[in-house]
VOGU-3710 file (C-alpha; in Angstrom, 3 decimals, decimal comma):
1> mtagdqqtae> 42,959/-77,362/50,574  45,333/-76,664/47,710  48,420/-74,456/47,707  46,476/-72,145/45,410  43,669/-71,794/47,952  46,134/-70,900/50,699  47,739/-68,289/48,448  44,310/-66,880/47,610  43,363/-66,674/51,295  46,572/-64,863/52,142
11> afatswnnlp> 46,072/-62,436/49,253  42,543/-61,612/50,372  43,692/-61,213/53,962  46,003/-58,382/52,895  42,989/-56,763/51,248  40,549/-57,193/54,125  43,003/-56,328/56,886  43,885/-53,014/55,263  40,342/-51,653/55,235  38,622/-49,333/57,721
21> agsvytnaqf> 36,635/-50,989/60,496  33,109/-52,097/59,746  31,391/-53,505/56,685  32,366/-52,341/53,205  28,812/-53,101/52,041  25,556/-51,273/52,545  22,544/-53,041/54,019  20,825/-52,793/50,628  23,742/-54,627/49,002  23,608/-57,278/51,713
31> edwfapvtra> 19,900/-57,888/51,175  20,356/-57,928/47,385  23,038/-60,608/47,643  20,873/-62,758/49,903  17,462/-62,578/48,241  15,429/-64,810/48,235  16,863/-65,525/51,706  15,331/-63,144/54,242  15,606/-62,274/57,931  13,016/-64,958/58,716
41> daegrrvlel> 15,486/-67,622/57,571  18,106/-66,422/60,082  16,343/-64,946/63,093  16,794/-67,163/66,129  18,543/-69,822/64,062  22,047/-71,245/63,674  23,832/-69,495/60,797  27,237/-70,207/59,216  29,264/-68,169/56,730  32,010/-70,054/54,889
51> gcgngsllvh> 34,699/-67,651/53,680  33,846/-64,702/55,912  36,742/-62,342/55,011  36,737/-59,369/57,362  33,199/-60,078/58,537  31,510/-57,487/56,310  28,557/-59,807/55,718  28,626/-61,212/59,249  28,074/-57,684/60,575  24,872/-57,339/58,565
61> magwrpgyle> 23,790/-60,907/59,327  24,111/-60,115/63,042  21,388/-57,528/62,436  19,053/-60,361/61,479  19,517/-61,653/65,058  20,441/-65,302/64,527  20,546/-67,445/67,635  24,142/-68,364/66,848  26,395/-66,949/64,119  29,704/-68,421/62,984
71> gvdlgasvls> 32,236/-67,368/60,363  35,114/-69,418/58,961  37,990/-68,207/56,804  41,345/-69,631/55,802  43,196/-66,331/55,923  44,388/-63,892/58,576  41,341/-61,749/57,790  39,734/-63,545/60,746  41,509/-60,903/62,853  39,546/-58,036/61,317
81> atrnmettgh> 36,400/-60,188/61,211  36,682/-60,708/64,960  37,168/-56,994/65,595  34,192/-56,110/63,424  31,944/-58,656/65,113  32,921/-57,339/68,534  31,344/-54,004/67,604  27,944/-55,541/66,802  27,021/-56,443/70,358  25,672/-59,769/69,121
91> pnwrvskgdl> 25,721/-62,153/72,099  26,447/-65,524/70,491  29,022/-65,766/67,715  32,371/-67,247/66,751  34,985/-66,543/64,082  37,539/-69,250/63,400  40,434/-69,819/61,024  40,190/-72,936/58,907  39,808/-74,483/55,471  36,169/-74,058/54,523
101> tqhtgdgfdl> 36,291/-77,074/52,201  37,092/-79,284/55,206  34,895/-77,562/57,772  32,319/-79,720/59,519  30,347/-78,112/62,323  27,362/-79,201/64,406  24,910/-78,313/61,660  23,259/-75,017/60,738  19,810/-73,852/59,691  21,334/-71,421/57,172
111> vycigvlhhl> 24,726/-71,739/55,488  25,955/-69,179/53,000  29,048/-68,611/50,895  29,188/-65,300/49,026  31,922/-64,534/46,499  34,241/-67,336/47,596  33,562/-70,535/45,641  34,794/-68,978/42,395  38,198/-68,323/43,967  38,756/-71,950/44,992
121> kepklgldav> 40,863/-74,281/42,902  37,993/-76,769/43,127  34,761/-74,798/43,694  32,655/-77,951/43,996  34,572/-78,941/47,157  33,474/-75,652/48,705  29,863/-76,312/47,755  30,145/-79,799/49,243  31,049/-78,144/52,554  28,130/-75,721/52,281
131> vrntlpggrf> 25,655/-78,564/51,792  27,335/-80,807/54,373  26,993/-78,161/57,091  23,312/-77,498/56,370  20,888/-79,273/58,683  17,953/-81,292/57,322  15,186/-78,782/56,655  17,724/-75,941/56,547  18,762/-73,937/53,534  21,962/-72,774/51,863
141> hcwvyghegn> 22,725/-69,840/49,588  25,744/-68,998/47,416  26,882/-66,357/44,953  29,521/-66,738/42,225  30,864/-64,827/39,229  29,137/-65,921/36,049  30,842/-66,927/32,840  27,897/-65,346/31,093  28,017/-61,548/30,940  31,678/-61,254/31,915
151> tvvrlivepl> 33,419/-61,356/28,539  34,897/-57,880/28,964  36,065/-58,647/32,501  37,679/-61,912/31,431  39,484/-60,244/28,539  40,793/-57,283/30,543  41,101/-58,416/34,144  42,570/-61,876/33,663  45,789/-60,704/31,917  46,221/-57,991/34,570
161> rfvssrlpww> 45,624/-60,500/37,375  48,433/-62,724/36,100  50,878/-59,909/36,870  49,180/-58,010/39,716  48,624/-61,057/41,937  52,401/-61,477/42,107  53,085/-57,917/43,241  53,154/-56,490/46,807  49,582/-55,718/47,884  50,150/-51,971/48,114
171> vtkylvatpa> 51,504/-51,872/44,555  48,447/-53,745/43,309  46,038/-51,520/45,242  47,492/-48,079/44,612  49,498/-48,403/41,399  47,447/-50,983/39,486  43,844/-51,151/40,738  43,437/-47,397/41,253  44,336/-46,253/37,713  42,871/-49,391/36,124
181> vapyfvyakl> 39,401/-48,893/37,586  39,220/-45,138/36,936  37,933/-45,460/33,320  35,296/-47,956/34,424  34,226/-45,633/37,255  33,616/-42,872/34,687  31,804/-45,322/32,381  29,477/-46,583/35,134  28,662/-43,102/36,395  27,971/-41,949/32,839
191> lralsavlpr> 25,585/-44,865/32,294  23,710/-43,945/35,471  23,423/-40,321/34,345  22,223/-41,337/30,878  19,691/-43,768/32,349  17,871/-40,774/33,826  17,099/-39,386/30,384  17,174/-42,400/28,038  15,047/-45,575/28,025  16,655/-48,820/29,175
201> talawlplyd> 16,420/-50,239/25,663  18,808/-47,563/24,426  21,507/-48,566/26,940  20,985/-52,190/27,980  23,068/-53,536/25,078  26,217/-51,877/26,431  28,806/-54,065/28,246  28,152/-54,674/31,947  25,066/-52,457/31,882  23,163/-54,094/34,758
211> ysmwisqrgf> 26,261/-54,437/36,909  27,267/-50,843/36,193  23,864/-49,569/37,248  24,292/-51,441/40,547  27,846/-50,431/41,409  27,436/-46,832/40,219  25,480/-46,154/43,404  28,804/-46,293/45,256  31,837/-44,001/45,289  35,303/-44,447/43,817
221> lffrhvafdq> 36,776/-46,135/46,901  34,294/-48,996/46,603  35,115/-49,344/42,901  38,765/-49,611/43,873  37,993/-52,164/46,564  36,239/-54,375/44,004  39,053/-53,937/41,481  41,692/-54,706/44,099  39,845/-57,852/45,168  39,811/-58,942/41,536
231> lvtpqtvyvr> 43,483/-58,216/40,938  45,037/-59,411/44,196  43,744/-62,982/44,014  45,785/-65,511/42,004  42,816/-67,543/40,790  39,237/-66,950/39,695  36,732/-69,197/37,954  33,764/-67,792/36,012  30,957/-70,301/36,465  28,340/-71,172/33,852
241> ketieawlkt> 24,693/-71,569/34,834  24,642/-75,110/33,468  27,573/-75,994/35,723  25,686/-74,808/38,816  22,595/-76,754/37,779  24,742/-79,866/37,357  26,312/-79,335/40,790  22,922/-79,112/42,497  21,797/-82,386/40,925  24,636/-84,266/42,627
251> ypeidaassy> 23,107/-83,851/46,105  20,287/-86,356/46,702  19,574/-84,745/50,085  18,401/-81,501/48,426  14,702/-80,823/47,937  14,775/-80,388/44,160  11,623/-78,264/44,134  13,322/-75,672/46,348  16,498/-75,211/44,292  17,100/-72,015/42,332
261> viarngnswk> 19,701/-70,356/40,121  19,065/-66,623/39,773  20,919/-64,147/37,568  22,283/-61,139/39,431  23,309/-57,918/37,661  23,714/-59,748/34,371  27,117/-61,233/35,256  26,774/-63,470/38,312  24,617/-66,207/39,815  22,846/-66,626/43,140
271> fgarkcasee> 21,851/-70,188/43,877  20,728/-72,406/46,695  18,132/-74,838/48,000  16,679/-76,461/51,082  17,711/-79,859/52,336  14,987/-82,418/52,789  13,373/-82,091/56,209  14,269/-85,629/57,225  17,275/-87,832/56,650  15,340/-89,451/53,841
281> trs> 16,565/-88,208/50,474  14,480/-87,416/47,453  13,677/-90,270/45,112
//
């Protein structure tokens, strides 16, 4: 763990612990993030989330009825994660505070890390933990911001983040994120309205088109939540597809034929693989 990772965890904890109870995501968003992983990969199995925040994804994962579900986070958001999990009625779960890059459990059939690796000082150390905690024959799944498709975000958000991440959380949320995201909210809603009357080819060239069509299904408070998460954290890495592919090649225990890197909303990457079913590694 680096000092930067601790600062990031504390920043996110102020975000997650000042949200209403329950998940901030819809079930459709949850399933979109996880595809090609499905309920069949979790039901009755041991499942681990590294970087669980307030448990928003754990709550949905509990609906897939894993045999055992565990969440780990470095920040104080484990308090809200615990409260949210208590409402699910799931019989066998645990939320613990700890450095995900150092976490070593008893092994899991499914390990996932959504929206966390790109906030680590050394994202590859986080992926090492994901793979390390996956049992032979099990699978892992991650999601990160892409370098590709995020030019506008990198040009606008990064300078704001340099200042906003040093401010009190309530200043960042209400006096920076709220007015900053308002123009984008209008832009995304306008794109959705235009998409009803114009062909995709007439609009797809516009910045963040695919992402805007996804997020425009939600209201302003969700837009602000996303903006606040972007602006409150002191560090973010935008990962190239070729970097992910290079990462995956460093693990001889992965079944190469099962690995995937999938574009999501034109500005992020979902990726994962299965580990070989035995302790023998691929040749």
